[in-house]
PQR file of N, CA, C, O and H, with PARSE charges and radii, in Angstrom:
ATOM      1  N   MET A   1      27.003 -21.445  29.338 -0.4000 1.5000
ATOM      2  CA  MET A   1      26.202 -21.772  28.176 -0.0000 2.0000
ATOM      3  C   MET A   1      24.807 -22.188  28.598  0.5500 1.7000
ATOM      4  O   MET A   1      24.589 -22.738  29.678 -0.5500 1.4000
ATOM      5  N   GLN A   2      23.863 -21.901  27.695 -0.4000 1.5000
ATOM      6  CA  GLN A   2      22.455 -22.132  28.021 -0.0000 2.0000
ATOM      7  C   GLN A   2      21.977 -23.484  27.523  0.5500 1.7000
ATOM      8  O   GLN A   2      22.484 -24.003  26.529 -0.5500 1.4000
ATOM      9  H   GLN A   2      24.041 -21.455  26.818  0.4000 1.0000
ATOM     10  N   LYS A   3      20.998 -24.052  28.218 -0.4000 1.5000
ATOM     11  CA  LYS A   3      20.403 -25.310  27.856 -0.0000 2.0000
ATOM     12  C   LYS A   3      19.157 -25.036  26.991  0.5500 1.7000
ATOM     13  O   LYS A   3      18.507 -23.998  27.118 -0.5500 1.4000
ATOM     14  H   LYS A   3      20.586 -23.630  29.025  0.4000 1.0000
ATOM     15  N   TYR A   4      18.854 -25.989  26.122 -0.4000 1.5000
ATOM     16  CA  TYR A   4      17.695 -25.905  25.264 -0.0000 2.0000
ATOM     17  C   TYR A   4      16.875 -27.182  25.424  0.5500 1.7000
ATOM     18  O   TYR A   4      17.429 -28.268  25.594 -0.5500 1.4000
ATOM     19  H   TYR A   4      19.382 -26.832  26.020  0.4000 1.0000
ATOM     20  N   VAL A   5      15.552 -27.041  25.368 -0.4000 1.5000
ATOM     21  CA  VAL A   5      14.646 -28.178  25.518 -0.0000 2.0000
ATOM     22  C   VAL A   5      13.886 -28.475  24.207  0.5500 1.7000
ATOM     23  O   VAL A   5      13.435 -27.560  23.518 -0.5500 1.4000
ATOM     24  H   VAL A   5      15.102 -26.158  25.230  0.4000 1.0000
ATOM     25  N   CYS A   6      13.759 -29.740  23.890 -0.4000 1.5000
ATOM     26  CA  CYS A   6      12.989 -30.156  22.701 -0.0000 2.0000
ATOM     27  C   CYS A   6      11.519 -30.019  23.054  0.5500 1.7000
ATOM     28  O   CYS A   6      11.054 -30.641  24.009 -0.5500 1.4000
ATOM     29  H   CYS A   6      14.126 -30.484  24.450  0.4000 1.0000
ATOM     30  N   THR A   7      10.784 -29.218  22.303 -0.4000 1.5000
ATOM     31  CA  THR A   7       9.363 -29.016  22.596 -0.0000 2.0000
ATOM     32  C   THR A   7       8.524 -30.225  22.197  0.5500 1.7000
ATOM     33  O   THR A   7       7.358 -30.301  22.582 -0.5500 1.4000
ATOM     34  H   THR A   7      11.162 -28.712  21.528  0.4000 1.0000
ATOM     35  N   ALA A   8       9.074 -31.168  21.441 -0.4000 1.5000
ATOM     36  CA  ALA A   8       8.300 -32.348  21.081 -0.0000 2.0000
ATOM     37  C   ALA A   8       8.413 -33.475  22.129  0.5500 1.7000
ATOM     38  O   ALA A   8       7.430 -34.168  22.394 -0.5500 1.4000
ATOM     39  H   ALA A   8      10.021 -31.106  21.128  0.4000 1.0000
ATOM     40  N   CYS A   9       9.586 -33.657  22.714 -0.4000 1.5000
ATOM     41  CA  CYS A   9       9.735 -34.810  23.613 -0.0000 2.0000
ATOM     42  C   CYS A   9      10.281 -34.466  25.018  0.5500 1.7000
ATOM     43  O   CYS A   9      10.254 -35.301  25.922 -0.5500 1.4000
ATOM     44  H   CYS A   9      10.385 -33.094  22.499  0.4000 1.0000
ATOM     45  N   GLY A  10      10.771 -33.232  25.184 -0.4000 1.5000
ATOM     46  CA  GLY A  10      11.315 -32.854  26.498 -0.0000 2.0000
ATOM     47  C   GLY A  10      12.800 -33.068  26.681  0.5500 1.7000
ATOM     48  O   GLY A  10      13.334 -32.737  27.740 -0.5500 1.4000
ATOM     49  H   GLY A  10      10.793 -32.554  24.450  0.4000 1.0000
ATOM     50  N   TYR A  11      13.491 -33.613  25.687 -0.4000 1.5000
ATOM     51  CA  TYR A  11      14.968 -33.796  25.782 -0.0000 2.0000
ATOM     52  C   TYR A  11      15.615 -32.458  26.021  0.5500 1.7000
ATOM     53  O   TYR A  11      15.247 -31.456  25.408 -0.5500 1.4000
ATOM     54  H   TYR A  11      13.057 -33.883  24.827  0.4000 1.0000
ATOM     55  N   ILE A  12      16.579 -32.446  26.913 -0.4000 1.5000
ATOM     56  CA  ILE A  12      17.279 -31.182  27.192 -0.0000 2.0000
ATOM     57  C   ILE A  12      18.712 -31.307  26.632  0.5500 1.7000
ATOM     58  O   ILE A  12      19.468 -32.216  26.975 -0.5500 1.4000
ATOM     59  H   ILE A  12      16.877 -33.260  27.411  0.4000 1.0000
ATOM     60  N   TYR A  13      19.045 -30.336  25.747 -0.4000 1.5000
ATOM     61  CA  TYR A  13      20.427 -30.319  25.244 -0.0000 2.0000
ATOM     62  C   TYR A  13      21.255 -29.463  26.231  0.5500 1.7000
ATOM     63  O   TYR A  13      21.005 -28.274  26.426 -0.5500 1.4000
ATOM     64  H   TYR A  13      18.431 -29.597  25.469  0.4000 1.0000
ATOM     65  N   ASP A  14      22.231 -30.118  26.827 -0.4000 1.5000
ATOM     66  CA  ASP A  14      23.158 -29.494  27.779 -0.0000 2.0000
ATOM     67  C   ASP A  14      24.497 -29.338  27.097  0.5500 1.7000
ATOM     68  O   ASP A  14      25.160 -30.333  26.803 -0.5500 1.4000
ATOM     69  H   ASP A  14      22.435 -31.084  26.669  0.4000 1.0000
ATOM     70  N   PRO A  15      24.918 -28.081  26.833 -0.5600 1.5000
ATOM     71  CA  PRO A  15      26.170 -27.868  26.141  0.2800 2.0000
ATOM     72  C   PRO A  15      27.406 -28.499  26.816  0.5500 1.7000
ATOM     73  O   PRO A  15      28.373 -28.848  26.138 -0.5500 1.4000
ATOM     74  N   GLN A  16      27.370 -28.640  28.115 -0.4000 1.5000
ATOM     75  CA  GLN A  16      28.503 -29.216  28.837 -0.0000 2.0000
ATOM     76  C   GLN A  16      28.594 -30.717  28.547  0.5500 1.7000
ATOM     77  O   GLN A  16      29.664 -31.313  28.668 -0.5500 1.4000
ATOM     78  H   GLN A  16      26.584 -28.357  28.666  0.4000 1.0000
ATOM     79  N   VAL A  17      27.484 -31.315  28.168 -0.4000 1.5000
ATOM     80  CA  VAL A  17      27.484 -32.759  27.819 -0.0000 2.0000
ATOM     81  C   VAL A  17      27.607 -32.960  26.333  0.5500 1.7000
ATOM     82  O   VAL A  17      28.254 -33.904  25.879 -0.5500 1.4000
ATOM     83  H   VAL A  17      26.614 -30.831  28.069  0.4000 1.0000
ATOM     84  N   GLY A  18      26.979 -32.065  25.554 -0.4000 1.5000
ATOM     85  CA  GLY A  18      26.952 -32.240  24.090 -0.0000 2.0000
ATOM     86  C   GLY A  18      26.078 -33.427  23.697  0.5500 1.7000
ATOM     87  O   GLY A  18      25.195 -33.838  24.450 -0.5500 1.4000
ATOM     88  H   GLY A  18      26.453 -31.298  25.922  0.4000 1.0000
ATOM     89  N   ASP A  19      26.335 -33.974  22.502 -0.4000 1.5000
ATOM     90  CA  ASP A  19      25.642 -35.134  22.014 -0.0000 2.0000
ATOM     91  C   ASP A  19      26.699 -35.995  21.312  0.5500 1.7000
ATOM     92  O   ASP A  19      26.745 -36.057  20.084 -0.5500 1.4000
ATOM     93  H   ASP A  19      27.052 -33.640  21.890  0.4000 1.0000
ATOM     94  N   PRO A  20      27.547 -36.659  22.109 -0.5600 1.5000
ATOM     95  CA  PRO A  20      28.662 -37.434  21.479  0.2800 2.0000
ATOM     96  C   PRO A  20      28.210 -38.433  20.432  0.5500 1.7000
ATOM     97  O   PRO A  20      28.872 -38.624  19.412 -0.5500 1.4000
ATOM     98  N   ASP A  21      27.039 -39.088  20.701 -0.4000 1.5000
ATOM     99  CA  ASP A  21      26.548 -40.077  19.722 -0.0000 2.0000
ATOM    100  C   ASP A  21      26.119 -39.391  18.412  0.5500 1.7000
ATOM    101  O   ASP A  21      26.097 -40.024  17.356 -0.5500 1.4000
ATOM    102  H   ASP A  21      26.501 -38.932  21.530  0.4000 1.0000
ATOM    103  N   GLY A  22      25.783 -38.104  18.487 -0.4000 1.5000
ATOM    104  CA  GLY A  22      25.365 -37.337  17.340 -0.0000 2.0000
ATOM    105  C   GLY A  22      26.492 -36.533  16.728  0.5500 1.7000
ATOM    106  O   GLY A  22      26.274 -35.758  15.797 -0.5500 1.4000
ATOM    107  H   GLY A  22      25.802 -37.590  19.345  0.4000 1.0000
ATOM    108  N   GLY A  23      27.708 -36.717  17.251 -0.4000 1.5000
ATOM    109  CA  GLY A  23      28.874 -36.019  16.712 -0.0000 2.0000
ATOM    110  C   GLY A  23      29.064 -34.613  17.293  0.5500 1.7000
ATOM    111  O   GLY A  23      29.836 -33.817  16.758 -0.5500 1.4000
ATOM    112  H   GLY A  23      27.884 -37.347  18.008  0.4000 1.0000
ATOM    113  N   ILE A  24      28.375 -34.318  18.362 -0.4000 1.5000
ATOM    114  CA  ILE A  24      28.511 -32.983  18.971 -0.0000 2.0000
ATOM    115  C   ILE A  24      29.366 -33.115  20.257  0.5500 1.7000
ATOM    116  O   ILE A  24      28.976 -33.779  21.218 -0.5500 1.4000
ATOM    117  H   ILE A  24      27.748 -34.965  18.797  0.4000 1.0000
ATOM    118  N   GLU A  25      30.521 -32.472  20.237 -0.4000 1.5000
ATOM    119  CA  GLU A  25      31.468 -32.605  21.352 -0.0000 2.0000
ATOM    120  C   GLU A  25      30.956 -31.817  22.556  0.5500 1.7000
ATOM    121  O   GLU A  25      30.308 -30.783  22.397 -0.5500 1.4000
ATOM    122  H   GLU A  25      30.838 -31.932  19.457  0.4000 1.0000
ATOM    123  N   PRO A  26      31.262 -32.328  23.807 -0.5600 1.5000
ATOM    124  CA  PRO A  26      30.981 -31.553  24.994  0.2800 2.0000
ATOM    125  C   PRO A  26      31.563 -30.171  24.886  0.5500 1.7000
ATOM    126  O   PRO A  26      32.648 -30.006  24.329 -0.5500 1.4000
ATOM    127  N   GLY A  27      30.874 -29.164  25.404 -0.4000 1.5000
ATOM    128  CA  GLY A  27      31.317 -27.793  25.326 -0.0000 2.0000
ATOM    129  C   GLY A  27      30.820 -27.044  24.128  0.5500 1.7000
ATOM    130  O   GLY A  27      31.187 -25.884  23.937 -0.5500 1.4000
ATOM    131  H   GLY A  27      29.992 -29.298  25.857  0.4000 1.0000
ATOM    132  N   THR A  28      29.998 -27.659  23.312 -0.4000 1.5000
ATOM    133  CA  THR A  28      29.481 -27.037  22.097 -0.0000 2.0000
ATOM    134  C   THR A  28      28.169 -26.313  22.373  0.5500 1.7000
ATOM    135  O   THR A  28      27.170 -26.926  22.750 -0.5500 1.4000
ATOM    136  H   THR A  28      29.700 -28.601  23.467  0.4000 1.0000
ATOM    137  N   ALA A  29      28.192 -24.976  22.174 -0.4000 1.5000
ATOM    138  CA  ALA A  29      26.964 -24.205  22.370 -0.0000 2.0000
ATOM    139  C   ALA A  29      25.891 -24.642  21.364  0.5500 1.7000
ATOM    140  O   ALA A  29      26.197 -25.068  20.250 -0.5500 1.4000
ATOM    141  H   ALA A  29      29.004 -24.478  21.868  0.4000 1.0000
ATOM    142  N   PHE A  30      24.649 -24.526  21.781 -0.4000 1.5000
ATOM    143  CA  PHE A  30      23.540 -24.921  20.919 -0.0000 2.0000
ATOM    144  C   PHE A  30      23.591 -24.171  19.577  0.5500 1.7000
ATOM    145  O   PHE A  30      23.326 -24.745  18.522 -0.5500 1.4000
ATOM    146  H   PHE A  30      24.401 -24.180  22.686  0.4000 1.0000
ATOM    147  N   GLU A  31      23.930 -22.906  19.640 -0.4000 1.5000
ATOM    148  CA  GLU A  31      24.002 -22.076  18.431 -0.0000 2.0000
ATOM    149  C   GLU A  31      25.030 -22.573  17.430  0.5500 1.7000
ATOM    150  O   GLU A  31      24.909 -22.341  16.228 -0.5500 1.4000
ATOM    151  H   GLU A  31      24.145 -22.439  20.498  0.4000 1.0000
ATOM    152  N   ALA A  32      26.072 -23.278  17.955 -0.4000 1.5000
ATOM    153  CA  ALA A  32      27.138 -23.771  17.113 -0.0000 2.0000
ATOM    154  C   ALA A  32      26.875 -25.143  16.500  0.5500 1.7000
ATOM    155  O   ALA A  32      27.646 -25.611  15.662 -0.5500 1.4000
ATOM    156  H   ALA A  32      26.170 -23.467  18.932  0.4000 1.0000
ATOM    157  N   ILE A  33      25.789 -25.783  16.916 -0.4000 1.5000
ATOM    158  CA  ILE A  33      25.437 -27.093  16.351 -0.0000 2.0000
ATOM    159  C   ILE A  33      25.019 -26.910  14.904  0.5500 1.7000
ATOM    160  O   ILE A  33      24.326 -25.939  14.600 -0.5500 1.4000
ATOM    161  H   ILE A  33      25.163 -25.403  17.596  0.4000 1.0000
ATOM    162  N   PRO A  34      25.407 -27.800  13.994 -0.5600 1.5000
ATOM    163  CA  PRO A  34      24.974 -27.685  12.578  0.2800 2.0000
ATOM    164  C   PRO A  34      23.459 -27.714  12.475  0.5500 1.7000
ATOM    165  O   PRO A  34      22.786 -28.350  13.287 -0.5500 1.4000
ATOM    166  N   ASP A  35      22.930 -27.030  11.483 -0.4000 1.5000
ATOM    167  CA  ASP A  35      21.471 -26.907  11.281 -0.0000 2.0000
ATOM    168  C   ASP A  35      20.824 -28.253  10.977  0.5500 1.7000
ATOM    169  O   ASP A  35      19.625 -28.405  11.206 -0.5500 1.4000
ATOM    170  H   ASP A  35      23.476 -26.514  10.823  0.4000 1.0000
ATOM    171  N   ASP A  36      21.565 -29.234  10.470 -0.4000 1.5000
ATOM    172  CA  ASP A  36      20.985 -30.522  10.148 -0.0000 2.0000
ATOM    173  C   ASP A  36      20.965 -31.492  11.303  0.5500 1.7000
ATOM    174  O   ASP A  36      20.518 -32.628  11.142 -0.5500 1.4000
ATOM    175  H   ASP A  36      22.540 -29.110  10.284  0.4000 1.0000
ATOM    176  N   TRP A  37      21.449 -31.065  12.499 -0.4000 1.5000
ATOM    177  CA  TRP A  37      21.382 -31.912  13.709 -0.0000 2.0000
ATOM    178  C   TRP A  37      19.910 -32.134  14.087  0.5500 1.7000
ATOM    179  O   TRP A  37      19.066 -31.261  13.883 -0.5500 1.4000
ATOM    180  H   TRP A  37      21.811 -30.142  12.630  0.4000 1.0000
ATOM    181  N   VAL A  38      19.630 -33.280  14.625 -0.4000 1.5000
ATOM    182  CA  VAL A  38      18.300 -33.612  15.109 -0.0000 2.0000
ATOM    183  C   VAL A  38      18.314 -34.097  16.524  0.5500 1.7000
ATOM    184  O   VAL A  38      19.337 -34.564  17.024 -0.5500 1.4000
ATOM    185  H   VAL A  38      20.315 -33.989  14.791  0.4000 1.0000
ATOM    186  N   CYS A  39      17.175 -33.989  17.175 -0.4000 1.5000
ATOM    187  CA  CYS A  39      17.030 -34.451  18.564 -0.0000 2.0000
ATOM    188  C   CYS A  39      17.382 -35.942  18.633  0.5500 1.7000
ATOM    189  O   CYS A  39      16.841 -36.752  17.880 -0.5500 1.4000
ATOM    190  H   CYS A  39      16.344 -33.610  16.769  0.4000 1.0000
ATOM    191  N   PRO A  40      18.293 -36.289  19.545 -0.5600 1.5000
ATOM    192  CA  PRO A  40      18.704 -37.736  19.622  0.2800 2.0000
ATOM    193  C   PRO A  40      17.597 -38.646  20.173  0.5500 1.7000
ATOM    194  O   PRO A  40      17.712 -39.868  20.078 -0.5500 1.4000
ATOM    195  N   VAL A  41      16.565 -38.095  20.728 -0.4000 1.5000
ATOM    196  CA  VAL A  41      15.451 -38.886  21.255 -0.0000 2.0000
ATOM    197  C   VAL A  41      14.326 -39.072  20.260  0.5500 1.7000
ATOM    198  O   VAL A  41      13.861 -40.189  20.033 -0.5500 1.4000
ATOM    199  H   VAL A  41      16.472 -37.102  20.806  0.4000 1.0000
ATOM    200  N   CYS A  42      13.886 -37.958  19.658 -0.4000 1.5000
ATOM    201  CA  CYS A  42      12.686 -38.074  18.806 -0.0000 2.0000
ATOM    202  C   CYS A  42      12.917 -37.719  17.305  0.5500 1.7000
ATOM    203  O   CYS A  42      12.077 -38.003  16.451 -0.5500 1.4000
ATOM    204  H   CYS A  42      14.264 -37.051  19.842  0.4000 1.0000
ATOM    205  N   GLY A  43      14.066 -37.099  17.026 -0.4000 1.5000
ATOM    206  CA  GLY A  43      14.436 -36.888  15.639 -0.0000 2.0000
ATOM    207  C   GLY A  43      13.978 -35.585  15.018  0.5500 1.7000
ATOM    208  O   GLY A  43      14.165 -35.388  13.818 -0.5500 1.4000
ATOM    209  H   GLY A  43      14.748 -36.868  17.720  0.4000 1.0000
ATOM    210  N   VAL A  44      13.377 -34.674  15.802 -0.4000 1.5000
ATOM    211  CA  VAL A  44      12.952 -33.391  15.226 -0.0000 2.0000
ATOM    212  C   VAL A  44      14.171 -32.463  15.063  0.5500 1.7000
ATOM    213  O   VAL A  44      15.216 -32.680  15.676 -0.5500 1.4000
ATOM    214  H   VAL A  44      13.225 -34.834  16.778  0.4000 1.0000
ATOM    215  N   GLY A  45      14.017 -31.448  14.241 -0.4000 1.5000
ATOM    216  CA  GLY A  45      15.125 -30.513  13.969 -0.0000 2.0000
ATOM    217  C   GLY A  45      15.347 -29.477  15.102  0.5500 1.7000
ATOM    218  O   GLY A  45      14.590 -29.376  16.067 -0.5500 1.4000
ATOM    219  H   GLY A  45      13.168 -31.272  13.743  0.4000 1.0000
ATOM    220  N   LYS A  46      16.441 -28.725  14.902 -0.4000 1.5000
ATOM    221  CA  LYS A  46      16.817 -27.685  15.855 -0.0000 2.0000
ATOM    222  C   LYS A  46      15.756 -26.658  16.065  0.5500 1.7000
ATOM    223  O   LYS A  46      15.683 -26.056  17.136 -0.5500 1.4000
ATOM    224  H   LYS A  46      17.056 -28.807  14.117  0.4000 1.0000
ATOM    225  N   ASP A  47      14.907 -26.431  15.051 -0.4000 1.5000
ATOM    226  CA  ASP A  47      13.894 -25.402  15.145 -0.0000 2.0000
ATOM    227  C   ASP A  47      12.832 -25.759  16.151  0.5500 1.7000
ATOM    228  O   ASP A  47      12.011 -24.908  16.493 -0.5500 1.4000
ATOM    229  H   ASP A  47      14.967 -26.920  14.181  0.4000 1.0000
ATOM    230  N   MET A  48      12.813 -26.989  16.642 -0.4000 1.5000
ATOM    231  CA  MET A  48      11.841 -27.405  17.652 -0.0000 2.0000
ATOM    232  C   MET A  48      12.383 -27.282  19.079  0.5500 1.7000
ATOM    233  O   MET A  48      11.751 -27.767  20.018 -0.5500 1.4000
ATOM    234  H   MET A  48      13.481 -27.680  16.364  0.4000 1.0000
ATOM    235  N   PHE A  49      13.507 -26.661  19.249 -0.4000 1.5000
ATOM    236  CA  PHE A  49      14.102 -26.464  20.572 -0.0000 2.0000
ATOM    237  C   PHE A  49      13.885 -25.061  21.018  0.5500 1.7000
ATOM    238  O   PHE A  49      13.895 -24.133  20.210 -0.5500 1.4000
ATOM    239  H   PHE A  49      14.020 -26.267  18.487  0.4000 1.0000
ATOM    240  N   GLU A  50      13.680 -24.885  22.354 -0.4000 1.5000
ATOM    241  CA  GLU A  50      13.504 -23.581  22.954 -0.0000 2.0000
ATOM    242  C   GLU A  50      14.470 -23.438  24.151  0.5500 1.7000
ATOM    243  O   GLU A  50      14.790 -24.422  24.817 -0.5500 1.4000
ATOM    244  H   GLU A  50      13.672 -25.639  23.010  0.4000 1.0000
ATOM    245  N   LEU A  51      14.918 -22.222  24.407 -0.4000 1.5000
ATOM    246  CA  LEU A  51      15.779 -21.930  25.538 -0.0000 2.0000
ATOM    247  C   LEU A  51      15.032 -22.311  26.836  0.5500 1.7000
ATOM    248  O   LEU A  51      13.836 -22.052  26.968 -0.5500 1.4000
ATOM    249  H   LEU A  51      14.657 -21.422  23.867  0.4000 1.0000
ATOM    250  N   THR A  52      15.741 -22.918  27.770 -0.4000 1.5000
ATOM    251  CA  THR A  52      15.145 -23.271  29.049 -0.0000 2.0000
ATOM    252  C   THR A  52      16.023 -22.716  30.163  0.5500 1.7000
ATOM    253  O   THR A  52      17.194 -22.390  29.965 -0.5500 1.4000
ATOM    254  H   THR A  52      16.713 -23.128  27.663  0.4000 1.0000
ATOM    255  N   ASP A  53      15.409 -22.621  31.350 -0.4000 1.5000
ATOM    256  CA  ASP A  53      16.136 -22.093  32.524 -0.0000 2.0000
ATOM    257  C   ASP A  53      17.008 -23.122  33.151  0.5500 1.7000
ATOM    258  O   ASP A  53      17.682 -22.839  34.142 -0.5500 1.4000
ATOM    259  H   ASP A  53      14.458 -22.886  31.511  0.4000 1.0000
TER
END
């Protein structure tokens, strides 16, 4: 699974970790996260994330 970075603050969403505090279980692909999920650091939407290496 691929990681995505928040272009606003630099937070990296790692699917192996998920976002347990945000209700996203470990192992959840970024594409499978609900559209209303927001960055746990700065609060921007999914549309502000880009694929990272």
